Every structure is written in structure tokens, then in C-alpha cells.
C-alpha positions in Angstrom: 19.0 10.3 0.7 19.5 14.1 1.0 22.0 16.0 -1.9 24.8 18.1 -0.6 23.2 21.0 -1.4 20.2 20.6 1.1 19.9 22.4 3.8 16.8 23.4 6.1 17.9 27.2 6.3 17.8 27.3 3.0 15.2 30.2 2.0 14.8 28.4 -1.4 13.6 25.3 -0.2 11.3 26.1 2.9 10.3 29.6 2.3 8.8 29.5 -1.1 7.1 26.1 -2.1 6.8 27.6 -6.0 10.3 27.6 -5.9 10.7 23.4 -5.6 8.0 23.1 -8.3 9.2 25.6 -10.5 13.0 24.6 -10.2 12.6 20.8 -8.7 16.2 19.8 -10.2 17.6 22.2 -7.5 16.1 20.9 -4.4 18.0 17.6 -3.1 15.5 15.5 -1.8 14.8 14.1 -4.8 17.7 11.7 -5.3 19.6 12.2 -7.9 20.5 8.6 -9.0 24.7 8.5 -9.9 25.2 7.8 -13.5 29.3 7.1 -12.8 28.7 2.8 -12.7 27.3 3.2 -16.3 30.4 5.7 -17.4 28.6 8.7 -18.4 30.1 12.3 -17.7 29.2 14.3 -14.7 28.1 17.1 -16.5 24.3 17.3 -16.0 23.6 18.0 -19.7 25.6 16.0 -21.2 24.3 12.9 -19.0 20.8 13.9 -19.8 21.5 14.1 -23.9 23.5 10.5 -23.6 20.2 8.9 -21.6 18.5 10.2 -24.7 20.3 8.7 -26.7 20.7 5.5 -25.2 16.9 5.0 -25.0 16.4 5.6 -28.6 19.2 3.1 -29.7 17.8 0.3 -26.4 14.2 0.7 -25.2 14.6 -1.8 -22.7 17.1 0.6 -20.8 13.9 2.0 -19.3 12.8 -1.0 -18.1 16.1 -2.1 -16.9 16.7 0.9 -14.4 17.1 0.3 -11.4 18.2 2.8 -8.3 17.9 0.2 -5.7 16.6 1.1 -2.4 16.1 5.6 -2.3 16.5 5.4 1.8 16.6 2.1 3.9 16.0 4.3 7.5 13.8 3.3 9.9 12.7 4.1 13.5 14.4 2.2 16.1 12.4 -0.7 17.9 13.7 1.1 21.7 14.9 4.2 22.6 18.1 5.0 24.4 17.6 6.9 27.8 16.4 10.4 27.2 19.7 11.3 29.8 21.7 9.8 26.4 22.8 12.1 23.5 22.0 8.8 21.5 18.3 9.5 21.9 18.6 13.3 20.8 20.5 12.0 17.3 17.6 9.4 17.0 14.8 12.1 17.6 16.8 14.5 14.8 17.3 11.7 12.4 13.0 11.1 12.7 12.3 14.6 12.5 14.8 15.0 9.5 13.3 11.6 7.9 9.6 13.3 8.6 10.8 16.3 6.5 11.6 14.4 3.4 8.4 12.3 3.6 6.3 15.8 3.2 8.6 17.0 0.5 8.9 14.1 -1.6 5.3 13.1 -1.4 4.6 16.4 -2.4 7.0 16.5 -5.4 5.9 13.2 -6.7 2.0 14.1 -6.3 2.6 17.3 -8.3 4.6 15.6 -11.2 2.2 12.8 -11.2 -0.9 15.5 -11.8 1.5 17.1 -13.8 2.2 14.5 -16.4 -0.1 14.5 -19.3 -0.2 10.7 -19.0 -2.0 11.1 -15.5 -3.5 13.8 -15.4 -6.5 12.8 -17.1 -7.2 9.9 -14.9 -7.4 10.9 -11.2 -8.2 7.6 -9.8 -4.6 6.5 -10.6 -3.2 9.6 -8.8 -1.5 8.1 -5.2 -3.7 8.8 -2.0 -1.7 8.7 1.8 -5.1 7.3 2.8 -6.2 5.1 0.1 -2.8 3.9 -0.9 -2.2 1.6 2.4 -5.2 -0.4 1.7 -4.2 -1.1 -2.0 -0.5 -1.8 -0.5 -1.7 -4.4 1.5 -3.9 -6.1 -1.1 -0.9 -5.9 -2.9 1.3 -7.7 -0.4 -1.4 -10.4 0.3 -2.1 -11.3 -3.2 2.1 -11.7 -4.1 2.0 -14.1 -1.1 -0.5 -16.1 -2.1 0.7 -16.7 -5.9 4.3 -17.3 -4.5 2.6 -20.0 -2.6 0.4 -21.2 -5.6 3.5 -20.9 -8.0 1.9 -18.6 -10.2 4.6 -16.5 -11.9 2.6 -14.6 -14.5 0.5 -13.1 -11.9 4.0 -12.3 -9.5 5.6 -10.5 -13.0 2.8 -7.9 -12.4 3.1 -7.5 -8.6 6.7 -7.4 -8.2 10.0 -5.6 -9.5 11.8 -7.3 -11.9 14.6 -8.0 -9.7 12.5 -9.4 -6.7 10.7 -11.4 -9.5 13.8 -12.8 -10.2 14.9 -14.1 -6.8 10.9 -15.9 -5.8 11.0 -17.2 -9.5 14.5 -18.9 -8.4 13.0 -20.2 -5.3 9.6 -21.6 -6.6 12.0 -23.7 -9.2 14.0 -25.2 -6.4 10.6 -25.7 -4.0 10.0 -29.4 -4.3 6.8 -29.8 -2.1 3.7 -27.9 -1.3 3.7 -24.4 0.4 0.7 -22.7 2.2 0.8 -19.2 3.0 -2.4 -17.9 4.8 -3.5 -14.4 5.9 -5.5 -14.2 9.3 -5.7 -9.6 9.4 -3.7 -7.1 11.4 -2.0 -6.6 14.4 -2.0 -2.6 13.7 -2.8 -0.4 10.6 -0.1 -0.2 8.4 2.1 2.8 8.8 4.3 4.9 6.6 7.7 5.1 7.3 9.7 6.3 4.2 8.2 8.1 0.5 10.5 9.0 -1.2 11.2 10.3 -4.9 14.0 10.0 -7.6 15.0 11.4 -11.0 15.0 8.4 -13.3 15.5 8.2 -17.1 14.2 10.9 -19.3 11.1 9.7 -21.6 7.9 10.3 -22.5 5.7 9.5 -20.3 7.9 10.8 -17.2 11.0 10.6 -15.7 9.9 10.3 -11.9 10.3 7.2 -9.3 8.7 6.7 -6.2 9.3 4.2 -3.3 6.8 3.9 -0.2 8.2 1.7 2.6 5.1 0.7 4.7 5.2 -1.0 8.1 2.9 -4.2 7.5 2.1 -5.8 11.1 0.1 -8.7 10.1 -1.4 -12.3 11.6 0.0 -15.1 9.3 0.1 -19.0 9.1 2.7 -20.6 6.8 3.4 -24.5 6.2 5.8 -26.6 3.9 5.5 -29.9 3.1 7.8 -32.6 1.2 7.0 -34.2 -2.0 5.5 -37.0 -0.2 3.3 -34.6 2.3 5.3 -34.3 5.5 5.1 -31.0 7.1 8.6 -30.1 7.3 8.2 -26.3 8.4 5.5 -24.3 9.8 2.5 -25.1 10.7 -0.5 -24.1 9.0 -2.9 -24.1 12.0 -0.4 -21.6 14.2 -0.9 -18.2 13.5 2.3 -16.2 14.2 2.5 -12.3 13.9 4.8 -11.5 11.5 6.4 -7.6 11.2 8.0 -6.5 7.6 9.0 -3.1 6.0 7.9 -3.7 2.9 9.3 -1.4 -0.3 6.8 -0.5 -2.8 7.9 1.3 -5.8 6.6 2.9 -8.8 8.0 3.9 -11.7 6.1 6.8 -13.8 7.5 5.5 -17.3 5.7 2.0 -16.6 2.0 2.7 -16.5 0.9 -0.4 -17.1 2.8 -1.9 -14.2 1.6 0.7 -11.3 2.9 -0.1 -8.0 4.8 -3.2 -7.7 6.6 -5.0 -4.7 10.5 -3.9 -4.4 11.9 -5.5 -1.3 12.2 -4.9 1.8 14.2 -3.4 5.0 15.7 -4.9 8.2 14.4 -2.0 10.9 17.1 -0.1 12.7 
């Protein structure tokens, strides 16, 4: 979500891009996570000091940092009449969302390349063109490992919160589950790109979330203990549309991009 200081007419955010990079904390499309839930003070400097102290006392605090989905907005599947007010309201929302995507992508790329942990390894840089295929591979592997009940591989493919949900589903699954990928209905599309300030650490303190529209062909089948098909049909291919949220925490370099969850179409 945009901060309260964001203004499209503000000269500091549009006419001078250098100002954005030099003073990123004044630019509100970079979401600032509320610290009220942890009973921290509202003063920014005090918050940062408390965060540093918390990380020094409890290193696990960084791994537990969970801001949720930064922005669940998706374009509606159908547009209303061009003569209605709702039509122009949606156009305005889409334009603002595209602007936020552009600025967040620039900001994340800048800080990713600025970080000492990443600048010597260009292969790890986020690329809008290359990421689509990489994200699709993660999505396919996640579903395959979920069907195989491979918790070890799933741990590296999904966020901790989603991993706990999938782990619960796997433990309660009695029969056999089959999932197969049969290609794309349409190419993956970006819907949201967001960047947020995370905890203060030595590797970097930025978190990125990218929501992709994945329209794929899949087949699934669920069998009980006796081998009887009780849901789906592995022989029938269906089109599945999902909005998948991919997340990257710069302070968890070894983990890389993971799947955080899903959002519903607006």
C-alpha cells in the first residue's frame, strides 16, 4: 500500500529520480511495515535501534519477519460499461498500480545491486524477463514435490507460513495424490511488484514480492488407501488460473525466491 506521504504531484518523487535513490525512506511506494504489533515506539529512530537490539539478542527474529501480502490488488476479470463511473475508477486504479510496479521494481533492483552481498554475482539479479520462466519452474516444482510429500524440497520452495499449511495437508493425506503440468494457456503476466523495508541486518533489509498471473494446464487425481479415485481425474486436463505471490528476503540469500501464497482475482 502507498504511504500517506505519496503524492503524484510531489516533485521529489517524479521530477528527480536521483532523490528517490538518495533518500529512499522519503518515498512512500516502498511500504513501511507497521511495528505496532510488537509494541515498539512510533519514533522511527527508536524503532531502528530496538530492531537492531532485537536481532542481536534473537537472530531468529529476522527469519520470523512476516509482513503478509504487501498488495493483493488484481485487475477485475470484466470491465463495466464505459459510460459508468466504475469504469474510470478501475482505469485509475490500474494506472496507479502500474506506476507502483515500475517504481518498486526500480527501487528493488537498485538496492539489490547496491548490496555488497549481491553486486559481485550478477546471475542472482532480478530480471523482469528471466524471472517469469524461473517463477514458473518454482511453481511446477512446488506442486510436484507436494504431490510426492517431499517436505525437504518444499522447505526451500515456499515461505515458512505456507510450508506449515502444506505440511499439515500432507500429514492428513491418507491416499495418493497425482499432479501433472501440461503447458501454458497464456504466458505469465505481472500483476504486482512491491518492495518493503524489512529488519535491519548486515546483508540488506529489503523484501520484494512479485505477483504473477499463471494460467496453466493441469491434471490432478486423488486416490484413497484402497486405490480408488475419489477426486479429480489424471486423464482430464483442465485450465487453472492462479495469482501466485513470489517473495524474496534479501537477508536470506541462500533461500532465494519462494512462493508466499495466492491472491484472489478482484
